C-alpha positions in Angstrom: 121.7 63.3 -2.6 123.3 61.3 -5.0 121.7 57.5 -5.9 124.0 54.5 -5.7 124.9 53.1 -9.1 122.8 50.0 -9.6 124.6 46.8 -9.3 124.4 44.4 -11.9 124.0 40.6 -11.6 127.0 38.6 -12.5 126.7 34.9 -13.8 129.7 32.4 -13.3 129.7 32.3 -16.9 130.5 36.2 -17.2 133.2 36.0 -14.6 134.8 33.1 -16.2 134.4 34.9 -19.5 136.0 37.9 -18.3 139.1 35.7 -16.7 139.8 34.2 -19.6 139.8 37.0 -22.0 143.1 38.3 -21.4 144.3 34.9 -21.8 142.6 34.3 -25.0 144.5 37.9 -26.1 147.8 36.6 -25.3 147.5 33.2 -27.3 145.3 34.9 -30.8 148.7 37.8 -30.3 150.9 34.7 -30.3 149.3 33.0 -33.5 148.8 36.0 -35.5 151.3 38.0 -37.4 150.8 41.8 -37.3 152.5 44.2 -39.8 155.1 46.3 -37.8 153.5 49.5 -39.4 150.0 48.4 -37.6 151.8 47.3 -34.2 153.4 50.6 -34.0 150.3 52.5 -34.5 148.7 50.5 -31.9 151.0 50.9 -29.6 151.1 55.1 -30.5 147.4 54.5 -29.9 147.3 53.1 -26.5 149.9 55.4 -25.3 147.9 58.0 -26.4 144.8 56.9 -24.4 147.2 56.3 -21.3 148.2 60.1 -21.4 144.7 61.5 -22.0 143.8 59.5 -18.8 147.2 60.9 -17.3 146.3 64.3 -17.9 142.4 64.3 -17.5 143.6 62.7 -13.6 146.7 65.2 -13.1 144.6 68.6 -13.7 142.0 69.0 -10.8 138.7 69.7 -11.5 137.0 72.6 -9.0 140.2 74.3 -8.6 142.6 76.0 -11.4 145.5 73.7 -11.4 148.8 74.8 -13.5 149.3 71.8 -16.1 152.4 74.0 -16.7 154.5 71.4 -14.6 153.0 68.6 -16.7 153.9 69.7 -19.8 157.5 70.6 -18.9 158.1 67.5 -17.3 156.9 65.9 -20.1 159.0 67.7 -22.9 162.0 67.3 -20.6 160.9 63.4 -20.8 160.5 63.6 -24.6 164.4 65.3 -25.1 165.8 62.9 -22.6 164.4 60.1 -24.5 165.4 61.3 -27.8 169.0 61.9 -26.6 169.1 58.2 -25.4 168.3 57.1 -28.9 170.5 59.1 -30.5 173.2 58.4 -28.2 172.7 54.3 -29.3 173.5 55.0 -32.7 
């Protein structure tokens, strides 16, 4: 039998800090200047993390999946995206 996860007690201060974290992040981003290269690296890193999570959730754990459909869709998306970028120039 699986054991249930332990619940940690949360205080009002932790809830307030977690609620304000997004707002403080936005204010920090507005007040600081990030070079374009670093901005592109950070966005690429976050996109890679999201892609990893999507691929991990797409593939079934217990039965054999067919990841070829995901790879084909991803390749077609990139071809379409590059086509749009080149069409704008």
